[in-house]
N, C-alpha and C positions, 0 to 999 in steps of 0.2 A: 196416242201410243200405238206403235207399229210393231208387229211380231214377225218372227222369221218366216212364217208361211203365209204372210199377207199376199193376197192376189191383187190384180189390177184395181186401182182406185175407182170407186163408183159413187154416184149420188142417189142410189136406190133408197127407197123409203121404208124398207123392212128392217126393224131392229128387234133383237131377240136376246133372251137369256135362257140358260139351261143349267139348273142347279138343284140338287137333292130331288131328282126325278120330277122337277117342276119346270115346265116350259112356259115362258111368257113372251108375248110379242105385241108389237104395234106396227100397223101399216098405215102410213100417212102420205099425203100428197102436198108438196110445197106450193105455196101461193106467191103471187107477185109481191105482196107486202112483207114477205119474210116469215109469215106464219105457216103452220102446217095443219092441214085438215086431217083429223084422225078419222080414218075410214074403217078401220078394223082393229080390234084389240081383244086380248083374251089371255087366260091362264088355263093350261091343261096339265093335269097331274097324271103321271104314268100309272101309279098304283101298282096293281098286280099284272098289268099288261106285259107281254114280252116286247122286246125292242121292235120286232116286226109289226106286232099288233098296234103298238103305240104310233109307229111311223104311219101306218094305214089310217089311224084316227087323225093324225095331223094333216094327212093329204086331203081330208075332207074340208080343211080350212081354206083350200085353194091358194096356198102360198108357194107351191112348187115352182122351181126355176127362177125365183127372184134372187137378186144379189142381196146379201144380208150383212148386217153389222151386228156383232155379238158383244154383249156386256157381261163381264164376270161379276158375280155377286160377292160381297165382302167375305163370306165364308169360304170362298174359293182361292183366296190369295192373302198374302201379307202386304201391308202398306206401312213401310217403315220410314222414319226420318233419322238421318245420320249426318255427321259433318262431311262436307264435300271433300273427297280425297284430292290431294295436291298432285294431280296427274294430268297429262294432256287429255283433251276431250275424247279422243278415240279410245282411251284406256279407262274411261270413267266407269263403264259398266263392269269391266273385269275387276277393277279395284273394289267396287261396291260389293260384288259377289264375294270377294274374300272377307270383307268387313262384316257381312251379315251372317256368315256361316254358323256362328254360335247363337244367333238371335231367332232362328227358325226351328220348327219341330220336324222338318223334312230334310232329307239329305240334299245338299246343295245341287247335286247333279240331277235331281228330280224336279227342279224348279226352272221355269222360264222367267227371265228378268227384264225389266226396263227401268230407266231412271229419269227423273225430271227435277229441275232445280226448284227449291222452295221459293215461291214468289217469282220475281222477275230475274233472279239470279245475279243481281247487281250488287248484293251486299259485299262491302269491301272487307268486313271483318266477320269471321266465323260463318262463312257461307254453308248452307245446308242443302241436302238433296233428299227427295223422296225416292225410295226404292220399292218397286212393285215386284213381288216374287210370287208368281202363280204356280200352283202345282200343274206340271205338264199333263198329268193324267186328266185333269178337268178340261184343259184346252183340247186335248185329243177327243174327249167325249163330245164336246161341242162341235168339233170338226166332223166327227162320225155322224152326228145327227144332221149336220148341214149337208154332208155328202148323200145321206139317205133321202134328203128332200131336194137334191140337186140345187143347192144354194152356193154360188160362189161367195165366199166370205172375204170381204174387203178389208175389214178392220176388226180387231178385238180390243176392247177398252175396258175400263173398270169404273165402279160406281162413283168414286171420289171425283174423277175428272168429268163424268157426266153431270154430277151435281153442280160442279163448278160452272159448266156451260149453262145450266138453268139459272144459276145466280147471276151470271153475266148478262143474259138476255133480259132478266127482270130488272136489273140495275139500269140497263140502257132504256128499257121501257119507262122506268120511273124517273129518268133524267139524272141519275146519280152514278154514272159509270166510274167516276174517280173515287168514290167512297168505298170503304170496306163493307162487304155484304156477308152476313152470317146466315146459314140455313141449317135446318135439322129435318131430316126425313125419317119417318117411322113407317116402315113398310111391312113389318111383321111384329109379332107379339113380344119378341125378346130383345130387339136391338133398335138403336137409333144411330144415324150417321150425322155428325156435326161437322160442318166445314165453314171456312172463311176464305173469301176470294176478293181480290182487288184488281181492277182493270183486266179481267179475264185470266188472272193468274191465281193458282191455288197456293195459299200461304199456310193454312192450318187445317188439320183434320183430326178427328177423334171419334172412336166408336164407343158408344155408351150402352151399357146394359140397362134394361128396363126392369123395374120390379115386376114380379109375376102377376099377370092379370092387369097390367097397367091400362090398356085401352078400354077395359071394362070397369075401371074404378071411378068412384066419385072423388075427384081431386081436391075439392074444397071440403072442409069439415062441415058436417051437419050441425045445426044448432043443438047444443047439449041440453038435455032435459034434466033440470036440477030440482029435486024435491024441496019443499019448504024446509028450511033448517030450524032446528030447535033454538030457543032463546039462548043467546050468548055464544052461538056458533056461527062462524063465517065460512061458507063453502069455498074451497080452493079451486079455481078454474084455470090455473096455470097450464100452458100447453106443454105436454110432456110426450115427445115422440116415443112410439113403441114399435121399433123396427122388427121385433120378433113376431109380430102379428097379434091377433086378438085371441084371447083364451076362449075355449068353448063355453057356451052358455051366456056370454055377454049379450046385451040387447042390441037393437038395430043402430041406435045412435053411436054406440061404442064401435060397432063394425065400420060405420061410415068414417069415424075418426081414424080408425086404423088404416083405412084406404088412404086418407089424406096424409097421414103420417108417413106411410110407405112411399107415397108419390113424391114426398119431399126429397127423396134420394136423387131423383132426376133434376130437381131444382138446384140442389147442391152442386151436381156435376156440371150443369149448364153454367152456373155462376162461376165455378172455378175456371171454366174455359174462357168466359168473358173477362174475368179478372186477369188471367194470364195474357190474353191478347192486349189488354190495356197496358200492362207492364212491359210487354215485349215489343209492341208496335204502337207506341203512344203517338207517333206521327201519322198514323192511319186510323182515325176514329171510325167506329162502326156507325153505319146509317140505320141499322136495325137487324133484327133476326126474323127470317121467314120460316114458317114451320109447315109441315105436311104430315097429317095423321088421318087421312081419309075423311070420313064424315065428321070427325071431331076436331078438324084442323082449326076452325075459328075458335072453338072452346079452348083448345090448347094455347092458342095465341093470347087470348084474354087472361087465362090463368097465369101463364109465364110472365106476361106484362106486369101483372099485379105482384107476383112473387119476386121478380128480379129488378123491377123499375126500368126495364128496357122497353124499347119500341118493338113489340113482337106482334107479327101479323100472320095470317094464313097465306100460304103460297098460292097466289091466284094465277093459274096457268091457262084459263079458258081463252083469253085474248090471243095468246101465242099458239094455242092448239084448239081451234074451233072443232066442235064435235066431241071433245073429251068428256063433257058432262053427260053425254048420252049413254055412256057405258056404266056398268054396274060399279058400285062403290068398292067392292072387294077387288075386282079386276083392276080398276083404275088405280087404286092405292099401290098395289104391287108393281104395276107397270110404270108408274110415274118416273122412276130413275131412267128408264129406257128413253124417255123423251129427250134427255140430254144428248143422246147419240145423234138425234136429228139436228142438233145445234152445234155440232163440232166446229163449224166455221165461226160461231159466235164467240167462242173462247179461243185462246191460243192453243196451238197444237201441242199435245203432250208427247 
């Protein structure tokens, strides 16, 4: 995805994001086998620092003067799917701007837009496009930070297409580039991003809200403790979800069951996405779902496999990015989407 102020193309290995006063970066070095050695990674929060004080703190990271690629976080833009307007290619963006004006909560003049076709764009009936509409203020803020660090910004991209690039690279590594690949990244406590790609093209994307405290929950129900029943009484152990939470004063087993019940919300939404894919793209069966949730990635994969009956595995990125495992779990999890910027050539250009 290319934006109006994009400068000269570069293959520099610095990739960054700047959202909600949180700066994340990965500095990597390309290797002959196509992998990237992660040499530096981190997350810095501005907190109460002034812009000048924060820039001074960032200068201590020794990143000044590098060409950078920026990724916008999902909270910084709209990612919409609409029917493709029946207009010449050069008028597609203008037509899309008109169509989405009532779908966004920001004045259309305050948005910077780009478009890409859903999938390979070859659908003969009902072709669709994705519209990316980013608040220009967020992009300007990223550019201001880049200027303060003397970073020539070569590309500004978004998380959906970065996630697609990761899916594509993993599919090639697994020998299934022709199969549909689903992935779900959880990089904060409130949201997950679910995408499906085929042959390096993005076909489906959905943002999922997580139940409060999801990453700290026990997702599977604890064994209930049932007291001996009096004669003639059979205890009822039917599973009854309680989405309102656990009432005060209930025991530990009940609290654990409440966590498991609330976690089922994510299972339902993931299953809906999988079912919709099966109905809409029956000719493109899924090879599986890869998930990323920090230190709980493997556990999440096992749980979703059991709940959905799908092949769900943790997103294993260490072979593509040697040195990744050496960084802290918190930083690594938040920075994972940035790795897709390093793989732009692995997926089709957006």
